[in-house]
C-alpha positions in Angstrom: 1.9 -18.1 29.2 4.6 -15.8 30.8 6.2 -14.2 27.6 9.1 -11.8 27.8 9.8 -9.7 24.8 12.9 -8.0 24.2 13.4 -5.1 22.2 15.5 -1.9 21.8 12.6 0.2 20.6 8.8 0.4 21.1 5.9 2.4 19.7 5.0 5.6 22.2 8.2 4.8 24.1 11.3 4.9 22.1 10.8 4.9 18.4 13.5 4.1 15.5 12.5 1.5 12.6 9.8 -1.0 11.8 10.7 -3.2 14.7 8.9 -0.3 17.2 5.4 -1.5 15.4 6.2 -5.1 15.6 7.0 -5.2 19.2 4.2 -3.1 20.3 1.7 -4.7 18.3 2.6 -8.3 19.1 2.9 -7.3 22.7 -0.6 -5.8 23.1 -2.0 -8.7 20.7 -0.7 -11.5 22.8 -2.0 -9.8 26.1 -5.5 -9.6 24.7 -5.1 -13.3 24.1 -4.7 -13.4 27.8 -1.0 -14.0 28.4 1.3 -12.0 30.9 3.5 -10.1 28.7 6.5 -8.3 29.9 8.6 -5.4 27.3 12.2 -5.1 28.4 13.6 -2.0 26.9 16.7 0.6 27.8 15.8 3.8 29.3 17.2 6.3 26.8 17.1 10.2 27.1 14.7 10.1 24.4 12.1 7.8 26.3 8.7 9.0 26.4 6.8 7.8 29.6 3.6 9.8 29.1 1.5 6.9 28.4 3.2 4.8 30.6 1.2 4.3 33.8 1.9 2.7 37.3 5.3 3.5 37.0 7.5 2.0 39.9 10.7 2.7 41.0 10.8 0.3 43.8 13.9 -1.3 42.3 15.5 1.1 42.2 17.0 0.6 45.6 18.3 -2.8 44.4 20.7 -2.4 41.3 22.1 -5.4 39.7 26.0 -6.2 39.2 27.0 -6.8 35.6 30.1 -7.9 34.5 31.1 -6.3 31.2 34.5 -5.4 29.3 36.5 -6.4 32.6 34.7 -4.0 34.8 31.4 -4.2 36.8 28.7 -2.1 35.7 25.4 -0.9 38.1 22.1 -1.2 36.4 18.6 -0.3 37.7 15.2 -1.0 37.0 11.6 0.5 37.2 8.4 -0.9 35.9 5.3 0.5 34.6 2.1 -0.7 32.4 1.2 0.4 28.9 -2.0 -1.2 27.2 -2.0 -4.4 29.0 1.8 -5.0 28.8 4.0 -5.0 31.6 7.1 -2.8 31.1 10.7 -3.4 32.7 13.2 -0.3 31.8 16.5 -0.9 32.5 18.8 2.1 33.5 22.1 3.2 33.0 24.4 6.0 32.2 25.3 4.8 28.9 21.4 4.9 27.6 20.2 7.5 29.4 22.8 10.0 27.6 21.3 8.9 24.3 19.1 11.2 22.6 18.1 8.6 19.9 17.9 4.8 20.0 20.5 4.0 17.7 22.3 7.0 16.4 23.7 10.3 17.2 21.5 13.4 16.9 22.4 17.0 15.7 22.0 17.8 19.4 24.8 14.9 20.0 26.9 16.5 17.0 26.8 19.9 18.8 28.4 18.7 21.7 31.0 16.6 20.2 31.8 17.1 16.5 32.8 13.3 16.5 29.4 12.2 16.8 27.9 12.9 13.3 24.1 13.0 13.1 23.0 10.0 11.8 25.7 7.5 13.0 25.5 4.9 14.9 26.8 5.2 18.7 30.5 4.2 18.9 29.5 2.1 21.9 27.1 -0.2 20.4 28.3 -3.4 21.4 28.7 -2.0 25.0 25.1 -1.1 25.1 23.7 -4.3 23.1 25.9 -6.5 26.0 24.6 -4.6 29.2 21.2 -4.6 28.0 20.9 -8.3 27.1 22.8 -9.2 30.0 20.7 -7.2 32.4 17.4 -9.0 31.1 18.8 -12.3 32.2 19.8 -10.7 35.6 16.3 -9.5 36.2 15.5 -12.8 35.9 17.7 -14.3 38.1 17.3 -11.7 40.8 13.7 -10.8 40.7 11.8 -13.6 39.2 12.6 -17.0 41.1 8.8 -17.8 40.8 8.1 -16.1 37.7 10.7 -17.2 35.2 9.0 -16.6 31.8 7.9 -19.4 29.4 9.1 -18.0 26.6 11.8 -15.4 25.8 11.3 -13.5 22.2 14.1 -11.3 21.0 13.6 -8.7 18.3 16.5 -8.6 15.8 20.4 -8.8 16.4 20.7 -6.3 18.9 18.9 -8.7 21.5 19.8 -12.0 19.8 22.5 -12.8 22.3 19.8 -13.0 25.1 19.4 -16.5 24.0 23.4 -17.5 24.5 23.1 -15.3 28.1 20.1 -17.4 28.9 21.5 -20.9 27.8 24.3 -20.4 30.3 21.9 -19.5 33.4 20.5 -22.2 35.1 17.4 -20.2 36.1 16.3 -20.1 32.3 17.2 -23.6 31.5 13.6 -24.5 30.7 12.9 -21.0 28.9 12.1 -21.4 25.1 14.1 -18.7 23.4 12.7 -16.9 20.0 14.7 -14.6 17.9 13.0 -12.9 15.1 15.0 -11.4 12.0 13.8 -8.4 11.3 16.6 -7.6 8.7 19.5 -9.4 7.5 21.2 -7.1 5.3 24.5 -5.4 6.0 24.6 -3.1 8.6 22.2 -4.6 10.6 24.0 -7.7 12.2 25.4 -6.0 15.6 28.1 -8.5 15.0 31.4 -8.7 16.9 34.7 -7.8 14.7 36.4 -10.8 16.0 36.7 -13.6 18.6 38.7 -11.4 20.5 36.1 -8.8 20.7 33.5 -11.2 21.2 35.2 -12.6 24.3 35.7 -9.2 25.8 32.3 -8.1 25.6 30.2 -11.0 26.2 32.8 -13.0 28.7 31.4 -16.3 27.1 33.9 -19.1 26.2 36.2 -18.8 23.1 34.6 -22.5 22.0 31.2 -21.4 22.3 31.7 -18.2 20.4 33.6 -19.5 17.5 30.0 -21.5 16.5 29.1 -18.1 15.4 31.9 -17.2 13.0 30.9 -15.7 9.8 33.5 -15.1 6.9 32.7 -12.6 4.1 34.7 -10.0 2.2 38.0 -11.3 3.9 36.4 -10.2 7.4 35.7 -13.1 10.4 32.9 -11.7 12.5 30.8 -13.4 15.1 27.2 -13.3 14.6 24.5 -13.1 17.3 21.9 -14.5 14.8 24.0 -17.6 14.2 24.9 -18.1 17.6 21.0 -17.9 18.5 20.3 -20.4 15.9 21.9 -23.5 18.4 19.4 -22.8 21.1 16.3 -20.9 20.0 13.9 -21.1 17.2 14.8 -18.4 14.5 12.0 -16.6 12.9 11.6 -13.7 10.3 9.2 -11.5 9.1 7.7 -13.2 6.3 8.1 -16.8 4.6 9.2 -15.2 1.3 12.2 -13.7 3.1 13.2 -17.1 5.2 13.4 -18.5 1.6 15.8 -15.7 0.5 18.0 -15.5 3.5 18.3 -19.5 3.1 19.3 -18.8 -0.7 23.0 -18.1 -1.5 22.6 -14.6 -1.3 25.2 -11.8 -1.5 23.3 -9.0 0.3 23.3 -10.7 3.8 27.2 -10.3 4.4 27.6 -13.9 4.8 24.9 -15.1 6.8 23.0 -16.9 4.5 26.0 -19.1 4.0 26.3 -19.5 7.7 22.7 -20.2 7.9 23.2 -23.0 5.6 26.4 -24.3 6.8 25.0 -24.8 10.3 21.9 -26.0 9.3 19.9 -23.4 11.1 16.1 -23.7 10.1 14.3 -20.0 9.7 10.1 -19.8 10.1 8.8 -17.4 8.2 5.5 -15.5 10.0 4.2 -12.5 8.1 3.7 -9.2 10.2 0.4 -7.9 10.7 -0.6 -4.2 10.5 -2.4 -2.6 13.7 -5.4 -1.0 12.1 -6.7 0.7 15.0 -3.5 2.9 14.7 -4.4 3.8 10.9 -8.0 3.5 10.0 -8.6 6.4 7.8 -12.5 6.4 8.9 -11.3 7.9 11.9 -9.2 10.8 11.9 -7.9 10.6 15.4 -6.6 7.3 14.4 -5.3 8.0 10.8 -4.1 11.6 11.8 -5.4 12.4 8.4 -7.2 15.8 7.6 -10.7 14.0 6.4 -12.3 11.0 6.9 -13.0 8.2 4.2 -13.5 4.2 3.7 -11.8 2.4 1.2 -13.6 -1.0 1.6 -16.8 0.9 1.3 -15.4 3.3 -1.7 -16.3 6.1 0.1 -13.4 7.9 -1.1 -14.4 11.5 -1.0 -11.8 12.2 2.2 -9.1 10.8 0.4 -9.3 13.1 -2.5 -9.8 16.0 -0.2 -6.9 15.3 1.7 -4.9 15.5 -1.6 -6.0 19.0 -2.0 -4.8 19.8 1.7 -1.5 18.4 1.2 -0.9 20.6 -2.1 -2.1 23.6 -0.2 0.0 22.9 3.1 3.1 20.6 2.3 3.7 21.3 -1.4 2.8 24.7 -2.2 5.2 26.8 -4.2 5.4 29.7 -1.3 4.9 27.6 1.6 5.0 28.7 5.0 3.5 26.2 7.0 5.3 23.4 6.9 6.5 21.7 10.1 9.8 22.4 11.6 10.8 18.9 11.2 10.4 19.0 7.3 12.4 20.5 4.7 10.8 21.2 1.6 12.3 20.8 -1.9 10.2 21.8 -5.0 6.6 22.1 -5.1 3.5 20.8 -7.2 1.4 23.1 -9.4 -2.0 21.9 -8.6 -3.8 23.6 -11.1 -4.8 20.6 -12.9 -5.1 18.3 -9.8 -7.8 16.0 -10.8 -6.1 15.2 -14.2 -2.8 14.4 -12.5 -1.9 10.9 -11.5 -0.2 11.4 -8.0 2.8 8.9 -7.4 4.2 8.7 -3.7 6.8 7.3 -1.9 7.7 7.6 1.9 10.1 5.7 4.1 13.9 5.7 4.6 16.2 7.3 1.9 18.8 4.3 1.8 20.1 2.2 -1.0 18.2 -1.0 0.2 14.8 1.1 -0.7 15.8 1.1 -4.5 15.8 4.8 -4.3 18.3 5.2 -7.5 16.0 3.0 -9.3 12.8 5.3 -8.4 14.5 8.5 -9.2 15.9 7.2 -12.4 12.4 5.9 -13.5 10.6 9.3 -12.4 13.0 11.0 -14.5 12.1 8.9 -17.6 8.4 9.6 -17.1 8.9 13.5 -16.4 10.8 13.7 -19.5 7.9 12.5 -21.5 5.7 15.2 -20.2 3.3 12.8 -18.8 0.5 14.2 -16.5 2.2 12.9 -13.3 2.9 14.3 -9.8 5.6 12.8 -7.6 5.6 13.1 -3.8 8.9 11.9 -2.0 8.7 11.9 2.1 11.7 10.3 4.1 15.2 10.8 5.3 18.3 8.6 5.3 21.5 8.7 3.1 22.8 12.3 2.4 23.6 11.4 -1.1 20.2 10.0 -1.8 18.5 13.0 -0.1 20.4 15.3 -2.3 19.4 13.3 -5.1 15.9 13.7 -4.2 16.2 17.5 -3.7 17.7 17.9 -6.9 15.2 16.4 -8.8 12.5 18.2 -7.0 14.2 21.4 -8.0 14.9 20.5 -11.7 11.3 19.2 -11.8 9.7 22.2 -10.0 6.1 21.9 -10.2 5.8 18.4 -10.7 7.8 16.7 -7.7 7.8 17.6 -4.1 10.5 16.1 -1.5 9.8 16.7 1.9 13.3 15.8 3.9 13.1 15.0 7.2 10.0 12.7 9.2 6.8 14.1 10.7 3.9 11.6 11.2 0.8 13.4 9.9 2.8 14.7 6.5 4.1 11.1 6.0 0.8 9.5 6.4 -0.6 12.4 4.1 1.9 11.8 1.3 0.9 8.2 0.9 -2.8 8.6 1.5 -3.1 11.7 -1.2 -1.5 9.4 -4.0 -3.2 6.9 -6.3 0.2 4.8 -6.2 2.9 4.3 -3.8 6.4 3.1 -4.8 8.1 0.3 -3.1 11.5 -0.5 -5.3 13.3 -2.2 -2.4 16.1 -4.4 -3.7 15.3 -6.7 -0.7 12.2 -6.2 1.9 12.1 -8.5 4.9 8.3 -7.8 5.2 7.4 -4.2 4.5 5.0 -2.2 6.3 4.3 0.8 4.0 2.8 -1.3 1.3 -0.1 -2.2 4.1 -0.3 1.5 5.2 -1.0 2.4 1.3 -3.7 -0.3 1.3 -5.2 0.9 4.2 -5.2 4.4 3.0 -6.7 3.3 -0.5 -3.3 3.7 -2.1 -2.1 0.9 -4.7 1.5 -0.3 -4.1 3.8 -0.7 -7.2 6.2 -3.0 -6.0 9.6 -4.8 -7.1 8.7 -8.5 -6.4 10.9 -9.6 -3.3 10.6 -10.7 0.1 7.7 -9.9 2.3 6.4 -7.5 -1.1 5.2 -10.9 -2.6 2.5 -10.4 0.0 1.0 -8.4 -3.2 -1.1 -9.9 -5.3 0.0 -9.0 -8.9 -2.9 -7.1 -10.5 -5.2 -7.8 -7.7 -3.9 -5.9 -4.9 -1.6 -4.0 -6.4 1.3 -4.8 -9.0 4.8 -6.3 -9.0 7.6 -5.9 -11.2 10.7 -7.8 -12.0 13.9 -7.1 -12.5 14.4 -4.3 -10.3 15.6 -1.6 -13.1 14.3 2.0 -14.0 13.2 0.5 -17.3 10.8 -1.8 -15.8 9.5 0.0 -13.3 8.9 3.5 -15.6 7.2 0.9 -18.2 4.7 -0.3 -15.6 4.1 3.4 -14.4 3.4 4.6 -17.6 1.0 1.8 -18.6 -0.7 2.5 -15.1 -0.7 6.4 -16.2 -2.3 5.8 -19.4 -4.7 3.5 -17.7 -6.2 6.4 -15.5 -6.0 9.0 -18.3 -8.0 6.8 -20.6 -10.4 5.3 -18.4 -10.7 8.0 -15.2 -9.7 7.2 -11.6 -12.5 5.0 -11.0 -10.8 2.2 -12.7 -8.9 1.9 -9.5 -11.8 1.5 -7.5 -12.5 -2.0 -7.3 -8.5 -3.2 -6.6 -8.5 -0.1 -3.8 -11.8 -2.0 -2.4 -10.2 -5.4 -2.8 -6.9 -4.6 -1.3 -8.4 -3.1 1.6 -10.6 -6.1 2.2 -8.0 -8.7 1.5 -5.6 -7.1 4.2 -8.1 -6.6 6.7 -9.0 -10.3 6.6 -5.8 -11.8 6.5 -3.2 -9.3 8.3 -4.6 -8.1 11.7 -2.2 -8.6 14.4 -4.7 -10.6 16.1 -4.6 -13.4 13.4 -0.5 -13.1 13.2 -0.2 -13.3 17.1 -2.1 -16.8 17.0 0.7 -17.9 14.6 3.4 -16.9 17.1 1.2 -18.6 19.8 2.1 -21.6 17.7 6.0 -21.1 17.6 5.8 -20.9 21.4 4.1 -23.9 22.2 6.4 -25.5 19.4 3.5 -26.6 16.9 5.6 -25.1 14.0 
């Protein structure tokens, strides 16, 4: 098949959230299956071309004219290849001036104080619309004899491609697939009103009204809803597909709109690209020592813990990477006797950070022999909460604010348990990474986190309260104290074996093939 995948981010080229991992792994897996795969992505100021081969600027002399916001915008295309995947970059000054995929950077704020670090781009609707229209225009201009069989759009920032394709004669026989990675508030890339939607898209008002969504007194036009009328909608786990179609309050009206319009959602659980994480190969895992959880060869895991404590969590640390700020420290005098619990991920409300902090404090006040490792960045108020706790419980808590790949992976690999207290979770990759590294996940039983088999490959708890989480963690801490760390070994092996057998991207790609062929 000739498959186009449309994404605002891609691992190794322009990275932001979890979409990059899905886009990359799915593209590469489909290419291995023999399909012709082409990725469409904007060319940002932060784009990394170091791994892109055969860059070809031949089309730079043939720009496309895009009608947008009552003006004509000129966009340029250039191509490349990366790991068997064809890449089409879409270039326009509005993208090339951006230093990050979705948000402003510290550098942006220094140049313009109105562009606050971490804040979404003010021209996001312009960016999304320009990019999506350019994908369709590329097909119309340059692919008369090679229109794709399938166009697969990743998340709301690309969901309108299906609508623009619907009105293009060139794409009349193309199957469109739109994957929801997150239906929560702030991820919809919606238009604030019908008037706004008409202004940006140029589509008829009658058509756009089909995408109306009412929530909290506002009436928005939702790309996901419009996509539901002329494409197949998928999401990243069967459990999350069910949750989206429930009468929920955490989708900002999408659940109700999907149900009202009788739009079906198919859930396919994301995979994990083990080739990027396997701990027995330090070049892939980026961990300091090799080990193999499936074979219960774990010496390297615990050597890595000692390495983390010395280089990232010590009291007088002068070797921290520039990307990180350290709060608190861990006293490693009794390293072998302590139970280590870690969190790595976005520091935002969705991830249940408040629940995690409250539960951790309950345990720390009991003077249990437990150490907490927190790593990540996000909402300033939640970052401050973690920093405060690290200072308050100095010796038992470390918070590494920021993101740096080696320390992020090491934080999870060094722990006995990883925390996943999300209020909702479409799929979850961090639990996969933890199991790959021989760390057992403790998670709120919601959405894609339900792929953890309670008591066999990790632990699930409900409801999502500090009391319930701290109660479960205290039992696990006591279990390790009484029976020794080896009591975890059978589950470590089972978790590693289970995800390797069931969640490789090579297997997940076969499920997407069924979607493309219309067999699901």
